[in-house]
Structure formats: C-alpha cells, structure tokens
Biopython code that builds the backbone (N, CA, C, O; Angstrom):
import numpy as np
from Bio.PDB.StructureBuilder import StructureBuilder

atoms = [
    (1, "UNK", "N", (0.844, -1.193, 0.000)),
    (1, "UNK", "CA", (0.000, 0.000, 0.000)),
    (1, "UNK", "C", (0.883, 1.249, 0.000)),
    (1, "UNK", "O", (1.896, 1.305, 0.697)),
    (2, "UNK", "N", (0.500, 2.210, -0.762)),
    (2, "UNK", "CA", (1.247, 3.453, -0.867)),
    (2, "UNK", "C", (1.066, 4.307, 0.393)),
    (2, "UNK", "O", (0.083, 4.173, 1.121)),
    (3, "UNK", "N", (2.027, 5.173, 0.621)),
    (3, "UNK", "CA", (1.978, 6.089, 1.763)),
    (3, "UNK", "C", (0.695, 6.924, 1.717)),
    (3, "UNK", "O", (0.338, 7.476, 0.676)),
    (4, "UNK", "N", (0.014, 7.008, 2.853)),
    (4, "UNK", "CA", (-1.221, 7.778, 2.966)),
    (4, "UNK", "C", (-0.940, 9.052, 3.753)),
    (4, "UNK", "O", (-0.333, 9.009, 4.823)),
    (5, "UNK", "N", (-1.384, 10.180, 3.219)),
    (5, "UNK", "CA", (-1.114, 11.480, 3.826)),
    (5, "UNK", "C", (-2.393, 12.303, 3.931)),
    (5, "UNK", "O", (-3.286, 12.203, 3.091)),
    (6, "UNK", "N", (-2.459, 13.110, 4.973)),
    (6, "UNK", "CA", (-3.518, 14.114, 5.049)),
    (6, "UNK", "C", (-3.080, 15.310, 4.210)),
    (6, "UNK", "O", (-1.919, 15.403, 3.812)),
    (7, "UNK", "N", (-3.996, 16.209, 3.946)),
    (7, "UNK", "CA", (-3.614, 17.428, 3.223)),
    (7, "UNK", "C", (-2.633, 18.249, 4.044)),
    (7, "UNK", "O", (-1.731, 18.874, 3.485)),
    (8, "UNK", "N", (-2.796, 18.257, 5.363)),
    (8, "UNK", "CA", (-1.845, 18.973, 6.224)),
    (8, "UNK", "C", (-0.459, 18.363, 6.100)),
    (8, "UNK", "O", (0.526, 19.090, 5.972)),
    (9, "UNK", "N", (-0.365, 17.022, 6.136)),
    (9, "UNK", "CA", (0.934, 16.345, 5.973)),
    (9, "UNK", "C", (1.564, 16.723, 4.635)),
    (9, "UNK", "O", (2.763, 16.993, 4.561)),
    (10, "UNK", "N", (0.767, 16.742, 3.600)),
    (10, "UNK", "CA", (1.266, 16.968, 2.243)),
    (10, "UNK", "C", (1.658, 18.425, 2.012)),
    (10, "UNK", "O", (2.716, 18.703, 1.448)),
    (11, "UNK", "N", (0.808, 19.351, 2.445)),
    (11, "UNK", "CA", (1.027, 20.774, 2.162)),
    (11, "UNK", "C", (1.873, 21.477, 3.216)),
    (11, "UNK", "O", (2.521, 22.484, 2.931)),
    (12, "UNK", "N", (1.865, 20.943, 4.431)),
    (12, "UNK", "CA", (2.611, 21.584, 5.514)),
    (12, "UNK", "C", (1.814, 22.671, 6.221)),
    (12, "UNK", "O", (2.359, 23.405, 7.045)),
    (13, "UNK", "N", (0.529, 22.778, 5.903)),
    (13, "UNK", "CA", (-0.353, 23.745, 6.557)),
    (13, "UNK", "C", (-1.795, 23.289, 6.359)),
    (13, "UNK", "O", (-2.074, 22.430, 5.523)),
    (14, "UNK", "N", (-2.699, 23.866, 7.128)),
    (14, "UNK", "CA", (-4.111, 23.505, 7.012)),
    (14, "UNK", "C", (-4.622, 23.847, 5.613)),
    (14, "UNK", "O", (-4.312, 24.906, 5.067)),
    (15, "UNK", "N", (-5.399, 22.945, 5.050)),
    (15, "UNK", "CA", (-5.886, 23.131, 3.685)),
    (15, "UNK", "C", (-7.191, 23.912, 3.632)),
    (15, "UNK", "O", (-7.440, 24.635, 2.667)),
    (16, "UNK", "N", (-8.015, 23.777, 4.642)),
    (16, "UNK", "CA", (-9.311, 24.446, 4.636)),
    (16, "UNK", "C", (-10.394, 23.567, 4.040)),
    (16, "UNK", "O", (-10.114, 22.598, 3.334)),
    (17, "UNK", "N", (-11.613, 23.914, 4.332)),
    (17, "UNK", "CA", (-12.772, 23.110, 3.947)),
    (17, "UNK", "C", (-12.942, 23.010, 2.438)),
    (17, "UNK", "O", (-13.181, 21.919, 1.921)),
    (18, "UNK", "N", (-12.824, 24.113, 1.728)),
    (18, "UNK", "CA", (-13.078, 24.108, 0.285)),
    (18, "UNK", "C", (-12.059, 23.253, -0.464)),
    (18, "UNK", "O", (-12.440, 22.444, -1.310)),
    (19, "UNK", "N", (-10.778, 23.419, -0.168)),
    (19, "UNK", "CA", (-9.759, 22.605, -0.829)),
    (19, "UNK", "C", (-9.949, 21.139, -0.453)),
    (19, "UNK", "O", (-9.820, 20.261, -1.307)),
    (20, "UNK", "N", (-10.252, 20.867, 0.810)),
    (20, "UNK", "CA", (-10.506, 19.496, 1.234)),
    (20, "UNK", "C", (-11.644, 18.862, 0.458)),
    (20, "UNK", "O", (-11.565, 17.695, 0.073)),
    (21, "UNK", "N", (-12.700, 19.623, 0.227)),
    (21, "UNK", "CA", (-13.845, 19.126, -0.540)),
    (21, "UNK", "C", (-13.450, 18.825, -1.985)),
    (21, "UNK", "O", (-13.848, 17.802, -2.543)),
    (22, "UNK", "N", (-12.663, 19.722, -2.589)),
    (22, "UNK", "CA", (-12.242, 19.517, -3.984)),
    (22, "UNK", "C", (-11.354, 18.279, -4.125)),
    (22, "UNK", "O", (-11.503, 17.508, -5.073)),
    (23, "UNK", "N", (-10.428, 18.093, -3.176)),
    (23, "UNK", "CA", (-9.553, 16.915, -3.221)),
    (23, "UNK", "C", (-10.382, 15.647, -3.011)),
    (23, "UNK", "O", (-10.146, 14.644, -3.684)),
    (24, "UNK", "N", (-11.343, 15.674, -2.095)),
    (24, "UNK", "CA", (-12.202, 14.507, -1.855)),
    (24, "UNK", "C", (-12.988, 14.148, -3.120)),
    (24, "UNK", "O", (-13.120, 12.970, -3.455)),
    (25, "UNK", "N", (-13.501, 15.143, -3.810)),
    (25, "UNK", "CA", (-14.240, 14.892, -5.053)),
    (25, "UNK", "C", (-13.319, 14.304, -6.123)),
    (25, "UNK", "O", (-13.717, 13.400, -6.857)),
    (26, "UNK", "N", (-12.090, 14.818, -6.212)),
    (26, "UNK", "CA", (-11.104, 14.311, -7.166)),
    (26, "UNK", "C", (-10.780, 12.846, -6.858)),
    (26, "UNK", "O", (-10.720, 12.015, -7.764)),
    (27, "UNK", "N", (-10.573, 12.536, -5.572)),
    (27, "UNK", "CA", (-10.263, 11.159, -5.162)),
    (27, "UNK", "C", (-11.417, 10.217, -5.498)),
    (27, "UNK", "O", (-11.198, 9.092, -5.948)),
    (28, "UNK", "N", (-12.635, 10.680, -5.280)),
    (28, "UNK", "CA", (-13.813, 9.859, -5.596)),
    (28, "UNK", "C", (-13.894, 9.599, -7.085)),
    (28, "UNK", "O", (-14.162, 8.476, -7.512)),
    (29, "UNK", "N", (-13.661, 10.644, -7.883)),
    (29, "UNK", "CA", (-13.702, 10.513, -9.343)),
    (29, "UNK", "C", (-12.658, 9.511, -9.837)),
    (29, "UNK", "O", (-12.914, 8.739, -10.761)),
    (30, "UNK", "N", (-11.477, 9.532, -9.210)),
    (30, "UNK", "CA", (-10.380, 8.632, -9.589)),
    (30, "UNK", "C", (-10.503, 7.252, -8.949)),
    (30, "UNK", "O", (-9.700, 6.361, -9.225)),
    (31, "UNK", "N", (-11.525, 7.075, -8.083)),
    (31, "UNK", "CA", (-11.729, 5.821, -7.353)),
    (31, "UNK", "C", (-10.473, 5.443, -6.570)),
    (31, "UNK", "O", (-10.078, 4.278, -6.519)),
    (32, "UNK", "N", (-9.863, 6.449, -5.968)),
    (32, "UNK", "CA", (-8.634, 6.271, -5.210)),
    (32, "UNK", "C", (-8.947, 5.840, -3.774)),
    (32, "UNK", "O", (-9.874, 6.367, -3.160)),
    (33, "UNK", "N", (-8.185, 4.892, -3.241)),
    (33, "UNK", "CA", (-8.411, 4.500, -1.852)),
    (33, "UNK", "C", (-8.114, 5.657, -0.900)),
    (33, "UNK", "O", (-7.275, 6.514, -1.179)),
    (34, "UNK", "N", (-8.815, 5.660, 0.222)),
    (34, "UNK", "CA", (-8.586, 6.683, 1.231)),
    (34, "UNK", "C", (-8.843, 6.074, 2.600)),
    (34, "UNK", "O", (-9.413, 4.989, 2.710)),
    (35, "UNK", "N", (-8.429, 6.761, 3.614)),
    (35, "UNK", "CA", (-8.722, 6.332, 4.976)),
    (35, "UNK", "C", (-8.909, 7.575, 5.832)),
    (35, "UNK", "O", (-8.838, 8.701, 5.340)),
    (36, "UNK", "N", (-9.148, 7.356, 7.107)),
    (36, "UNK", "CA", (-9.434, 8.453, 8.026)),
    (36, "UNK", "C", (-8.523, 8.338, 9.236)),
    (36, "UNK", "O", (-8.251, 7.239, 9.718)),
    (37, "UNK", "N", (-8.057, 9.471, 9.720)),
    (37, "UNK", "CA", (-7.267, 9.530, 10.951)),
    (37, "UNK", "C", (-7.932, 10.530, 11.887)),
    (37, "UNK", "O", (-8.374, 11.595, 11.456)),
    (38, "UNK", "N", (-8.000, 10.185, 13.166)),
    (38, "UNK", "CA", (-8.509, 11.116, 14.170)),
    (38, "UNK", "C", (-7.332, 11.907, 14.702)),
    (38, "UNK", "O", (-6.328, 11.325, 15.113)),
    (39, "UNK", "N", (-7.443, 13.242, 14.699)),
    (39, "UNK", "CA", (-6.372, 14.101, 15.214)),
    (39, "UNK", "C", (-6.924, 15.030, 16.286)),
    (39, "UNK", "O", (-8.105, 15.375, 16.295)),
    (40, "UNK", "N", (-6.048, 15.415, 17.172)),
    (40, "UNK", "CA", (-6.409, 16.411, 18.168)),
    (40, "UNK", "C", (-5.200, 17.297, 18.407)),
    (40, "UNK", "O", (-4.106, 16.822, 18.715)),
    (41, "UNK", "N", (-5.422, 18.588, 18.259)),
    (41, "UNK", "CA", (-4.374, 19.563, 18.537)),
    (41, "UNK", "C", (-5.046, 20.865, 18.981)),
    (41, "UNK", "O", (-6.264, 20.907, 19.150)),
    (42, "UNK", "N", (-4.276, 21.901, 19.166)),
    (42, "UNK", "CA", (-4.804, 23.165, 19.668)),
    (42, "UNK", "C", (-5.870, 23.752, 18.742)),
    (42, "UNK", "O", (-6.848, 24.336, 19.210)),
    (43, "UNK", "N", (-5.683, 23.600, 17.434)),
    (43, "UNK", "CA", (-6.579, 24.244, 16.478)),
    (43, "UNK", "C", (-7.696, 23.358, 15.947)),
    (43, "UNK", "O", (-8.697, 23.871, 15.446)),
    (44, "UNK", "N", (-7.549, 22.033, 16.046)),
    (44, "UNK", "CA", (-8.551, 21.155, 15.436)),
    (44, "UNK", "C", (-8.600, 19.813, 16.151)),
    (44, "UNK", "O", (-7.565, 19.233, 16.481)),
    (45, "UNK", "N", (-9.790, 19.338, 16.381)),
    (45, "UNK", "CA", (-10.008, 17.980, 16.872)),
    (45, "UNK", "C", (-11.076, 17.357, 15.991)),
    (45, "UNK", "O", (-12.169, 17.902, 15.839)),
    (46, "UNK", "N", (-10.747, 16.214, 15.416)),
    (46, "UNK", "CA", (-11.707, 15.533, 14.563)),
    (46, "UNK", "C", (-11.013, 14.623, 13.571)),
    (46, "UNK", "O", (-9.819, 14.342, 13.683)),
    (47, "UNK", "N", (-11.779, 14.173, 12.609)),
    (47, "UNK", "CA", (-11.271, 13.260, 11.599)),
    (47, "UNK", "C", (-10.713, 14.023, 10.407)),
    (47, "UNK", "O", (-11.245, 15.058, 10.005)),
    (48, "UNK", "N", (-9.636, 13.493, 9.853)),
    (48, "UNK", "CA", (-9.073, 14.036, 8.616)),
    (48, "UNK", "C", (-8.956, 12.897, 7.614)),
    (48, "UNK", "O", (-8.699, 11.751, 7.984)),
    (49, "UNK", "N", (-9.143, 13.219, 6.368)),
    (49, "UNK", "CA", (-9.037, 12.234, 5.305)),
    (49, "UNK", "C", (-7.570, 12.035, 4.952)),
    (49, "UNK", "O", (-6.773, 12.972, 4.991)),
    (50, "UNK", "N", (-7.230, 10.802, 4.608)),
    (50, "UNK", "CA", (-5.882, 10.455, 4.153)),
    (50, "UNK", "C", (-5.986, 9.945, 2.725)),
    (50, "UNK", "O", (-6.883, 9.172, 2.389)),
    (51, "UNK", "N", (-5.058, 10.390, 1.894)),
    (51, "UNK", "CA", (-5.043, 10.013, 0.486)),
    (51, "UNK", "C", (-3.674, 9.486, 0.110)),
    (51, "UNK", "O", (-2.680, 9.795, 0.768)),
    (52, "UNK", "N", (-3.620, 8.690, -0.947)),
    (52, "UNK", "CA", (-2.333, 8.219, -1.447)),
    (52, "UNK", "C", (-1.520, 9.408, -1.949)),
    (52, "UNK", "O", (-2.055, 10.332, -2.562)),
    (53, "UNK", "N", (-0.213, 9.366, -1.678)),
    (53, "UNK", "CA", (0.673, 10.454, -2.087)),
    (53, "UNK", "C", (0.600, 10.680, -3.603)),
    (53, "UNK", "O", (0.609, 11.822, -4.063)),
    (54, "UNK", "N", (0.527, 9.604, -4.368)),
    (54, "UNK", "CA", (0.463, 9.734, -5.837)),
    (54, "UNK", "C", (-0.779, 10.517, -6.267)),
    (54, "UNK", "O", (-0.713, 11.314, -7.203)),
    (55, "UNK", "N", (-1.898, 10.296, -5.597)),
    (55, "UNK", "CA", (-3.115, 11.043, -5.931)),
    (55, "UNK", "C", (-2.905, 12.530, -5.640)),
    (55, "UNK", "O", (-3.267, 13.379, -6.454)),
    (56, "UNK", "N", (-2.325, 12.844, -4.488)),
    (56, "UNK", "CA", (-2.083, 14.246, -4.145)),
    (56, "UNK", "C", (-1.088, 14.879, -5.108)),
    (56, "UNK", "O", (-1.263, 16.026, -5.520)),
    (57, "UNK", "N", (-0.037, 14.130, -5.471)),
    (57, "UNK", "CA", (0.914, 14.639, -6.475)),
    (57, "UNK", "C", (0.185, 14.959, -7.764)),
    (57, "UNK", "O", (0.420, 16.007, -8.366)),
    (58, "UNK", "N", (-0.692, 14.076, -8.191)),
    (58, "UNK", "CA", (-1.444, 14.274, -9.422)),
    (58, "UNK", "C", (-2.363, 15.485, -9.317)),
    (58, "UNK", "O", (-2.436, 16.287, -10.248)),
    (59, "UNK", "N", (-3.062, 15.626, -8.198)),
    (59, "UNK", "CA", (-3.983, 16.754, -8.019)),
    (59, "UNK", "C", (-3.243, 18.085, -8.034)),
    (59, "UNK", "O", (-3.681, 19.041, -8.674)),
    (60, "UNK", "N", (-2.129, 18.140, -7.333)),
    (60, "UNK", "CA", (-1.431, 19.410, -7.159)),
    (60, "UNK", "C", (-0.363, 19.691, -8.220)),
    (60, "UNK", "O", (0.303, 20.725, -8.160)),
    (61, "UNK", "N", (-0.190, 18.788, -9.189)),
    (61, "UNK", "CA", (0.822, 19.050, -10.211)),
    (61, "UNK", "C", (0.492, 20.361, -10.915)),
    (61, "UNK", "O", (-0.658, 20.597, -11.286)),
    (62, "UNK", "N", (1.466, 21.186, -11.092)),
    (62, "UNK", "CA", (1.260, 22.482, -11.731)),
    (62, "UNK", "C", (0.822, 23.569, -10.764)),
    (62, "UNK", "O", (1.027, 24.752, -11.037)),
    (63, "UNK", "N", (0.224, 23.195, -9.643)),
    (63, "UNK", "CA", (-0.222, 24.180, -8.664)),
    (63, "UNK", "C", (0.921, 24.575, -7.739)),
    (63, "UNK", "O", (1.027, 25.735, -7.340)),
    (64, "UNK", "N", (1.783, 23.608, -7.393)),
    (64, "UNK", "CA", (2.831, 23.835, -6.397)),
    (64, "UNK", "C", (4.128, 24.347, -7.015)),
    (64, "UNK", "O", (5.149, 24.374, -6.329)),
    (65, "UNK", "N", (4.128, 24.742, -8.244)),
    (65, "UNK", "CA", (5.360, 25.142, -8.949)),
    (65, "UNK", "C", (6.106, 26.240, -8.245)),
    (65, "UNK", "O", (7.155, 26.677, -8.718)),
]
sb = StructureBuilder()
sb.init_structure("model")
sb.init_model(0)
sb.init_chain("A")
sb.init_seg("    ")
for serial, (resi, resn, name, xyz) in enumerate(atoms, 1):
    if name == "N":
        sb.init_residue(resn, " ", resi, " ")
    sb.init_atom(name, np.array(xyz, "f"), 0.0, 1.0, " ", f" {name:<3s}", serial, name[0])
structure = sb.get_structure()
C-alpha cells in the first residue's frame, strides 16, 4: 500500500474546507483509496481524510510550482 497522507501532511499547513472538498471529489472521481485519521491539537479535533501520495501529487501538479 502506498503512503497515505492528510492534506496537512502533504502541504505543511491547514488546507481548509473548500480545498478538502475539492480533493475529496477528485479522489472519488479517480476511485482512489482513502482512509481516516482522528487528530487532536490546539486548532482542530476531529477526523481528517488520508489520500495516497500519488493522488495528491497528481492533483497538485502544476499548482505547487
């Protein structure tokens, strides 16, 4: 199984609701596996989606230049 990352892990900062929704829709369209991690910190407590690194690379190609 490929490395699974949250958007925070991948980007190095909080992604926000709208970007999270767009990535989730992209993952669904690509039928990409995902999982959930429960996190708790000063700013957020709850579940975060985890995606394969390759999917995130594909989504963000050209954006992170």
